[in-house]
C-alpha positions in Angstrom: 46.9 5.7 -0.4 49.5 4.0 1.8 51.6 7.2 1.7 48.6 9.3 2.6 47.9 7.0 5.6 51.5 7.3 6.9 51.5 11.1 6.4 48.2 11.5 8.3 49.0 9.1 11.2 50.4 11.8 13.6 47.2 13.7 13.4 45.1 10.8 14.5 46.1 11.5 18.1 44.4 14.9 18.2 41.5 16.0 20.4 37.8 16.9 19.8 37.4 20.5 18.6 34.6 23.1 18.6 31.7 21.8 16.5 32.6 18.2 17.5 30.9 19.1 20.8 27.8 20.3 18.9 27.1 16.9 17.2 28.9 14.1 19.0 27.3 14.3 22.5 24.0 13.2 20.9 25.6 9.7 21.1 24.7 9.7 24.8 22.0 12.3 25.1 19.2 9.8 25.9 21.4 6.9 27.0 23.8 4.5 25.2 22.7 3.5 21.8 22.3 -0.1 22.4 18.7 -0.8 21.3 16.3 0.4 18.6 14.5 3.1 20.7 17.7 5.0 21.4 18.9 4.4 17.9 15.9 6.1 16.3 16.1 9.0 18.9 19.7 9.5 18.0 19.5 9.2 14.2 16.7 11.8 14.0 18.4 14.2 16.5 20.3 16.2 13.9 19.4 19.9 13.3 22.1 21.3 11.0 20.0 20.9 7.8 16.4 20.1 7.1 17.7 16.5 6.7 19.5 16.6 10.0 22.6 15.1 8.2 21.3 11.7 9.5 23.6 9.6 7.4 26.7 11.4 8.9 25.2 10.7 12.3 24.8 7.1 11.4 28.4 6.9 10.4 29.5 8.0 13.9 28.1 4.8 15.3 31.0 3.1 13.6 33.2 4.8 16.2 31.2 5.0 19.4 27.8 4.2 20.9 27.9 6.5 23.9 29.4 9.8 25.1 32.0 10.7 26.2 34.2 8.8 23.8 37.8 8.7 22.4 38.5 10.9 19.4 40.9 8.3 17.8 38.3 6.0 16.2 36.4 9.0 14.7 39.6 10.4 13.2 40.6 7.0 11.9 37.3 6.5 10.1 37.6 10.0 8.6 41.0 9.1 7.2 39.8 5.8 5.8 36.9 7.6 4.0 39.4 10.2 2.7 41.5 7.4 1.2 38.4 5.8 -0.3 37.5 9.1 -1.9 41.0 9.2 -3.4 40.5 5.8 -5.0 37.1 6.7 -6.3 38.5 9.9 -7.8 41.2 8.0 -9.6 38.5 5.8 -11.2 36.4 8.8 -12.2 39.4 10.6 -13.7 40.3 7.5 -15.6 36.8 7.4 -17.1 36.8 11.1 -17.9 40.2 10.7 -19.6 38.8 8.0 -21.8 36.0 10.3 -22.8 38.5 13.0 -23.7 40.4 10.5 -25.9 37.1 9.5 -27.6 37.1 6.0 -26.2 34.6 5.9 -23.3 33.9 2.2 -23.6 35.6 -0.1 -21.1 36.6 -2.6 -23.7 38.1 0.0 -26.1 41.6 1.0 -25.2 42.7 4.3 -26.6 46.2 4.7 -28.0 47.4 6.6 -24.9 45.5 4.5 -22.3 48.5 4.2 -20.0 49.1 7.9 -20.0 45.4 8.5 -19.3 45.5 6.1 -16.3 48.7 7.7 -15.0 47.1 11.1 -15.3 44.1 9.8 -13.3 46.3 8.4 -10.6 48.4 11.6 -10.5 45.3 13.9 -10.4 43.8 11.9 -7.6 47.1 11.9 -5.7 47.5 15.6 -5.9 44.0 15.9 -4.4 44.5 13.2 -1.8 47.8 14.6 -0.5 46.9 18.3 -0.6 47.6 19.9 2.8 44.4 22.1 2.6 42.3 19.0 3.2 44.0 18.0 6.5 41.6 20.4 8.3 38.6 18.5 6.7 39.9 15.0 7.3 41.1 15.4 10.9 38.2 17.6 12.0 35.8 14.9 13.1 32.6 16.7 12.5 33.6 17.3 8.9 32.6 13.7 8.3 29.7 15.7 7.1 31.8 17.1 4.2 33.7 13.9 3.4 30.6 11.6 3.0 28.9 13.9 0.4 32.1 13.6 -1.6 32.0 9.8 -1.4 28.5 9.7 -2.7 29.1 12.3 -5.4 32.0 10.3 -6.7 30.0 7.1 -6.7 27.1 8.9 -8.3 29.2 10.3 -11.1 30.7 6.9 -11.8 27.3 5.2 -11.9 25.9 8.0 -14.1 28.8 7.6 -16.6 28.3 3.9 -16.6 24.6 4.3 -17.3 25.3 6.8 -20.0 27.7 4.4 -21.6 25.2 1.5 -21.3 22.6 3.5 -23.1 25.1 4.3 -25.8 25.6 0.6 -26.3 21.8 0.1 -26.8 20.8 -1.2 -23.4 18.3 1.4 -22.5 16.6 0.0 -19.4 19.9 -1.0 -17.8 21.3 2.4 -18.5 18.4 4.2 -17.1 18.6 2.2 -13.9 22.3 3.1 -13.5 21.6 6.8 -14.1 18.7 6.8 -11.6 20.9 5.1 -9.0 23.7 7.6 -9.7 21.9 10.9 -9.9 18.9 9.9 -7.8 19.9 7.5 -5.0 23.4 8.9 -4.6 22.1 12.5 -4.5 19.7 11.5 -1.8 22.5 9.8 0.2 24.8 12.8 -0.3 22.0 15.1 0.8 21.4 13.1 3.9 25.1 13.7 4.8 25.1 17.4 4.1 23.0 19.9 2.1 25.6 20.5 -0.6 25.2 16.9 -1.7 22.1 18.1 -3.7 24.6 19.7 -6.1 25.5 16.3 -7.6 23.0 16.6 -10.6 24.3 20.2 -11.4 27.9 18.9 -11.2 27.0 16.1 -13.6 25.6 18.6 -16.0 28.9 20.5 -15.9 30.7 17.3 -16.9 28.1 16.6 -19.5 28.2 19.9 -21.3 31.9 20.7 -20.9 33.7 17.4 -21.2 31.4 14.7 -22.7 29.8 16.7 -25.5 33.2 18.0 -26.6 34.9 14.6 -26.5 35.1 14.1 -30.2 31.4 14.1 -31.0 28.3 16.1 -30.0 24.7 15.1 -30.3 21.5 16.7 -28.9 21.4 14.0 -26.3 25.1 14.1 -25.4 25.5 10.5 -26.8 27.3 9.8 -30.0 25.0 7.5 -31.9 23.7 7.1 -35.5 20.3 8.5 -36.3 18.3 5.3 -36.8 14.9 5.0 -35.0 16.4 2.7 -32.4 19.1 5.2 -31.5 16.7 8.0 -31.6 14.7 6.2 -28.9 18.0 6.0 -26.9 18.5 9.7 -27.3 14.9 10.5 -26.2 15.3 8.2 -23.2 18.6 9.8 -22.2 17.3 13.3 -22.7 14.2 12.5 -20.6 16.1 10.9 -17.7 18.6 13.8 -17.6 15.7 16.3 -17.7 14.3 14.6 -14.6 17.4 13.8 -12.6 19.8 16.4 -14.0 18.1 19.6 -15.0 15.2 19.5 -12.6 17.3 19.2 -9.4 19.7 21.8 -10.7 16.8 24.2 -11.3 15.4 23.6 -7.8 18.7 24.5 -6.3 19.0 27.7 -8.4 15.4 28.6 -7.4 16.2 28.1 -3.8 19.3 30.3 -3.9 17.3 33.0 -5.7 14.6 32.7 -3.0 17.2 33.0 -0.2 18.6 36.1 -1.9 15.2 37.7 -2.2 14.3 36.8 1.4 17.7 38.1 2.7 17.3 41.4 0.9 13.7 42.0 1.8 13.4 40.6 5.3 17.0 40.6 6.4 19.1 37.8 8.0 19.7 36.6 11.5 21.1 39.0 14.0 23.8 36.5 14.8 25.6 37.7 11.6 27.5 41.0 11.8 27.0 41.6 8.1 24.1 41.9 5.6 23.4 39.6 2.7 24.6 42.2 0.3 27.9 42.5 2.1 28.2 38.7 2.1 27.8 38.6 -1.7 30.5 41.2 -2.1 32.8 39.3 0.3 32.5 35.8 -1.2 34.5 36.6 -4.4 37.4 37.6 -2.2 37.0 34.4 -0.2 36.8 32.2 -3.3 40.0 33.8 -4.7 41.7 33.1 -1.3 40.5 29.5 -1.6 42.0 29.2 -5.1 45.3 30.6 -3.9 45.4 28.0 -1.1 44.6 25.3 -3.7 47.3 26.3 -6.2 49.9 27.7 -3.9 49.6 25.4 -0.9 51.3 25.9 2.3 51.6 23.7 5.4 50.0 26.0 7.8 46.8 28.1 7.3 44.4 30.0 9.6 42.7 26.7 10.2 39.2 26.6 11.7 39.0 30.4 12.5 37.2 32.7 10.1 35.8 35.5 12.4 38.7 37.8 11.4 37.4 38.0 7.8 36.5 41.6 7.0 33.2 41.8 5.2 33.1 44.0 2.1 30.9 47.0 2.5 31.2 48.2 -1.1 33.1 47.4 -4.4 36.0 49.4 -3.1 36.0 48.5 0.6 38.3 46.7 0.9 40.1 47.5 -2.3 40.4 43.9 -3.4 36.6 43.4 -3.6 36.1 44.6 -7.2 39.2 42.9 -8.6 38.1 39.6 -7.0 34.6 39.9 -8.4 36.1 40.6 -11.9 38.5 37.7 -11.6 35.7 35.2 -10.7 33.6 36.5 -13.6 36.5 36.2 -16.0 37.3 32.6 -14.9 33.7 31.5 -15.3 33.1 33.2 -18.7 36.5 32.2 -20.1 36.1 28.6 -19.0 32.8 28.3 -20.7 34.0 30.0 -24.0 37.1 27.8 -24.1 35.4 24.6 -23.1 36.0 23.0 -26.6 39.7 23.9 -26.7 40.5 23.2 -23.1 37.7 21.0 -21.8 39.6 19.6 -18.8 40.5 23.1 -17.5 37.1 24.4 -18.2 35.4 21.4 -16.4 37.7 21.8 -13.4 36.9 25.5 -12.9 33.2 25.3 -13.6 32.8 22.2 -11.5 34.5 24.1 -8.7 32.2 27.1 -8.8 29.1 25.0 -9.1 30.3 23.1 -6.0 30.7 26.4 -4.1 27.3 27.8 -5.2 25.4 26.6 -2.1 27.8 27.6 0.6 29.3 30.7 -1.0 26.3 32.7 -2.3 23.0 33.7 -0.8 22.6 31.3 2.1 23.7 33.3 5.2 26.3 30.9 6.4 29.6 32.1 7.9 31.9 33.7 5.4 34.8 31.3 5.3 35.6 27.6 5.9 38.5 25.6 4.4 36.4 22.4 4.3 34.1 24.0 1.7 36.8 23.2 -0.9 37.0 19.5 -0.3 34.3 18.4 -2.8 34.4 21.2 -5.3 38.2 20.7 -5.9 38.1 17.1 -6.9 38.7 17.9 -10.6 41.0 20.9 -9.9 44.4 19.2 -10.4 43.4 16.8 -13.1 44.3 19.2 -16.0 47.8 19.6 -14.5 48.1 15.8 -14.4 47.0 15.5 -18.0 49.7 18.0 -19.0 52.4 16.3 -17.0 51.4 12.9 -18.6 51.3 14.5 -22.1 47.6 13.7 -22.7 45.9 16.1 -25.0 42.2 16.1 -25.8 40.8 15.5 -29.2 40.2 18.6 -31.3 36.5 19.3 -31.7 36.4 18.2 -35.4 38.1 14.8 -34.6 36.0 11.8 -35.1 35.9 8.8 -32.8 38.6 6.3 -33.4 41.2 8.9 -34.5 44.4 8.9 -32.5 44.8 11.9 -30.2 47.6 14.3 -30.5 50.5 13.4 -28.2 53.4 15.6 -27.0 56.8 14.0 -26.8 57.5 12.7 -23.3 60.5 14.2 -21.6 62.2 13.7 -18.3 61.3 17.1 -17.0 57.6 16.4 -16.5 57.9 13.2 -14.5 60.5 14.9 -12.3 58.1 17.9 -11.8 55.3 15.5 -10.9 57.5 13.7 -8.4 58.6 17.0 -6.9 55.0 18.2 -6.5 54.0 15.0 -4.8 56.9 15.2 -2.5 56.1 18.9 -1.6 52.5 18.1 -1.0 53.4 15.1 1.2 55.9 17.1 3.3 53.3 19.9 3.9 50.5 17.5 4.7 52.7 15.6 7.2 53.7 18.8 8.9 50.1 19.9 9.2 49.0 16.5 10.4 51.6 16.6 13.1 50.2 20.0 14.2 46.7 18.5 14.4 48.1 15.9 16.7 49.4 18.5 19.2 46.5 20.6 20.5 48.7 23.2 22.3 51.0 23.9 19.4 48.0 24.0 17.1 46.2 26.6 19.3 49.2 28.8 19.6 50.0 28.7 15.9 46.4 29.5 15.0 46.6 32.4 17.4 49.7 33.7 15.7 48.2 33.2 12.2 45.0 34.9 13.2 46.0 37.9 15.4 42.6 39.6 14.8 40.5 36.6 15.4 38.7 36.7 18.8 38.0 33.0 18.6 41.6 32.1 17.9 42.9 34.2 20.7 40.3 32.9 23.2 41.1 29.3 22.2 44.8 29.9 22.7 44.1 31.6 26.0 42.1 28.6 27.2 45.0 26.3 26.3 47.4 28.5 28.2 45.1 28.5 31.2 44.9 24.7 31.1 48.7 24.7 31.1 48.9 27.0 34.1 50.2 30.1 32.2 47.5 32.8 32.8 49.9 35.7 32.4 50.5 34.8 28.8 46.8 34.5 28.1 46.2 38.0 29.7 49.0 39.6 27.5 47.3 38.3 24.4 43.7 39.1 25.4 43.9 42.6 26.6 45.0 44.4 23.4 42.4 42.5 21.3 39.6 43.3 23.8 40.4 46.9 23.5 39.7 46.6 19.8 36.7 44.3 20.1 34.9 45.1 23.5 31.8 43.2 22.4 33.6 39.8 22.0 32.3 37.7 24.8 34.8 34.9 24.3 37.7 37.3 24.9 36.0 38.9 28.0 35.2 35.5 29.7 38.7 34.2 28.9 40.3 37.3 30.5 38.0 36.9 33.5 39.2 33.3 33.9 42.9 34.2 33.4 42.9 37.0 36.0 41.0 34.7 38.4 43.6 32.0 38.0 46.3 34.6 38.9 44.3 35.2 42.1 42.9 38.7 41.5 40.3 40.1 39.0 40.7 43.9 38.6 37.9 46.3 38.2 38.6 46.9 34.5 38.2 43.1 33.7 34.9 43.0 35.5 33.7 46.1 33.6 34.8 44.6 30.3 33.0 41.4 31.1 29.7 43.2 31.9 30.1 45.3 28.7 30.6 42.2 26.6 27.6 40.4 28.2 25.4 43.4 27.5 26.5 44.0 23.9 27.7 40.7 22.4 25.8 38.9 19.6 24.4 35.4 20.2 27.3 33.3 21.5 25.5 30.0 21.3 26.2 27.6 24.1 29.2 29.5 25.4 27.1 31.6 27.8 25.5 28.6 29.6 28.6 26.5 29.6 30.8 29.3 31.1 28.3 30.2 33.9 27.7 26.5 34.7 31.5 26.1 35.2 31.9 29.3 37.1 29.1 28.4 39.6 30.9 25.1 40.3 34.2 26.9 40.9 32.8 29.4 43.5 33.0 27.0 46.4 36.8 26.5 45.7 37.3 30.3 45.9 40.0 30.5 43.2 39.9 34.3 43.6 38.0 36.7 45.9 36.0 38.3 43.1 34.4 35.0 41.9 31.3 35.0 44.1 27.6 34.3 43.6 26.9 38.0 43.8 29.4 38.7 41.0 27.8 36.0 38.8 24.4 37.4 39.5 25.4 40.9 38.5 26.9 39.5 35.3 23.7 37.6 34.5 21.7 40.9 35.0 24.0 42.5 32.4 23.3 39.6 30.0 19.6 40.1 30.6 19.6 43.6 29.1 21.5 42.5 26.0 19.1 43.2 23.0 20.5 40.4 20.9 20.0 37.9 23.7 16.5 39.2 24.3 15.6 38.6 20.6 16.9 35.0 20.8 14.5 32.8 22.8 17.2 30.2 23.4 19.7 32.6 25.0 17.0 34.4 27.0 15.9 31.0 28.3 19.5 30.2 29.2 19.8 33.3 31.3 16.7 32.7 33.3 17.7 29.1 33.8 21.2 30.2 35.0 19.6 32.8 37.4 17.4 30.0 38.8 20.3 27.7 39.3 22.3 30.4 41.0 19.3 31.1 43.4 19.0 27.4 44.1 22.7 27.1 45.0 22.3 30.0 47.4 19.3 28.3 49.0 16.6 30.6 47.7 14.3 27.9 46.3 11.2 30.1 45.7 13.2 32.5 43.6 14.7 29.6 41.7 11.2 28.3 40.9 10.1 31.7 39.7 13.2 32.0 37.4 12.7 28.4 36.1 9.1 29.2 35.4 10.1 32.3 33.5 12.7 30.3 31.5 9.9 27.9 30.5 7.6 30.7 29.6 10.2 32.1 27.1 10.3 28.8 25.3 8.0 25.9 26.4 10.1 22.7 26.1 9.5 19.4 27.8 13.3 18.8 28.2 13.7 22.2 30.0 10.9 21.4 32.4 12.3 18.0 33.2 15.8 19.3 33.8 14.7 22.2 36.0 12.2 20.1 38.0 14.8 17.4 38.6 17.2 20.1 39.7 14.7 21.4 42.3 14.1 17.9 43.6 17.8 17.0 43.8 18.4 20.2 45.8 15.8 19.0 48.4 12.7 20.8 47.2 10.6 18.0 45.6 7.3 19.9 46.2 8.7 22.9 44.1 9.8 20.4 41.5 6.2 19.2 41.2 5.0 22.8 41.1 7.3 23.4 38.1 5.9 20.3 36.3 2.4 21.6 37.0 3.5 25.0 35.4 4.7 23.1 32.3 1.3 21.2 32.1 -0.5 24.5 32.2 1.7 26.0 29.4 2.3 22.9 27.2 -0.2 24.0 24.6 2.2 26.9 23.8 5.0 24.4 23.0 6.2 25.3 19.5 6.0 22.9 16.6 9.4 21.7 15.5 10.8 23.0 12.2 10.1 21.2 9.0 12.4 18.3 8.2 14.3 16.1 10.6 13.3 18.1 13.8 9.7 17.3 13.0 10.5 13.6 12.3 12.5 13.5 15.6 9.4 14.9 17.5 7.3 12.2 15.8 9.7 9.5 17.0 9.6 10.8 20.5 5.8 10.9 20.4 5.6 7.3 19.1 7.8 6.2 21.9 5.9 8.2 24.4 9.3 9.4 25.5 8.4 12.7 27.2 5.2 11.4 29.0 7.2 8.4 30.4 10.0 10.6 31.6 7.5 13.1 33.1 5.6 10.3 34.8 8.8 8.8 36.2 10.0 12.1 37.5 6.6 12.9 39.1 6.6 9.6 40.9 10.1 10.2 42.2 9.3 13.8 43.3 6.1 12.8 44.9 7.8 10.0 46.9 10.5 12.4 48.1 7.9 15.1 49.0 5.9 12.5 51.0 9.0 11.4 52.9 10.0 15.0 53.5 6.5 15.7 54.9 6.7 12.7 57.2 10.2 13.6 58.4 9.3 17.3 59.0 5.6 17.5 59.8 
């Protein structure tokens, strides 16, 4: 753990990245979190899952209570949690090793106990020091991937303790531990991220692959005599596992099947450039790439960019699709069939694929992210550690208490273990240093992802910030020729040429084309236009004018993807209104703001737009916009099920929007009165 801390330290000085800006600004969205009202508004503000990942949001309060904030405390907490997970993993592997030896009880020391403990430490160290997980640990928002791992490890430990307690005859105590492990910890993991719900299914993998093959096997998974007392223990254990193991696993399986049926019959969001069928064909290739990164690690990977991944359109396009699909099937089937002979290997592989089942199957998420390996891979390197420490599991026919078969220890295996640890440490340190240098990181990611529009746009923005627009243009132009609908590239090219002092006609045409054809870019559209409007007064280039921005917004308005997305369409009308307001056309601004509100009736939008009109010197029009909202508020959509609905309830209980509306009305009315007196 000390070594891991020292290896990671250079990366603690990195910056906020990408999705950090989607979650962390909520820390200051309704003011500093310094009393209960703002606390409840913040903690229910999540929207990533039905649960809002509220426990992950809560953990961010360890690092800051307002926004903007420094990234260092967030990264430091992530690293501390990563170290904690390494310690918990060592404890888990130690307990699983005892089960393999046929001595699960704490007070029973197997013949090879020292080797089991060394294998647990080594397996945990391989995982803790693996360079692939740098992009999870140092990417602040992936606290949402780290915390489910913490609760999964605690849950498995508590479940094993409860299982062992029942085996010793303490039924009530054992049931409480199992309920805490597979019930409470699953809930806590789920409140951190949706894949935390896989804890019961992962426990079932351990149960049926490791525990029932660890020297004995009974119908309840607990080695006990067949007296009436013990039969009650078996029934109790079977019942609690049915409720807290099989039932949640079945619910997840049903949900994945439903998502598949819905995706095939109704289609998926237009934000995705592929179909659900193409996603299912692509994920085996992605999983094989993950496994390659896990077993053949390297210091530098494509990182956070995944938009260059080519979706499979058939079993032969690309050619690696069918081989990858066959390889995954062979791994799963072979692991299950050989679970008695090689239980540790089988458990590691099956645990991994169960851990990937939510994010790599029918749910229409993006195709590829490195952090998806963080939790599924916790058992991945344990079989190697067992081999290096010369620990062999009991044969299926061996009875409890028999000494396990040992292989003669040699110098070669300890040397190999040390060499692996050294190699992992060197690669992790190199990657952590990269995460501590945002410019080098951006440029390397651009080189490793030559076909990724996101990587190239990010590198171009870094070059622009460093005053090197010509380098940005040289990288952007050839990629835009291949991907003319990539809005990030077009807007970055616009910025680069403007920084040089002249935007040519081709760049303007490319920007219009991208705005009229791009898929939903999220907040990029509004953020870029807001920044561009603020820059017009400084005249960085002759072509950056209000008329140019108005023409570009007109191009965005005819984009069919934007038109089908209420949020983007509302953004465009809002931007048109702001542009008209800057130019002094207040009535047009009011009309555009009203249209924006008609697209999606939201109290927050009405407040922002009315306040903008008042701040520009048109309080009467601001009041008119609030009146328009009052007339349309019955059309305000109900929030989605889950945390968004709870957030709306919190706001309603606090009378947040009525108070904000009333305060703004008073301010606007006062300003309008003063204006009428000053200019009768």
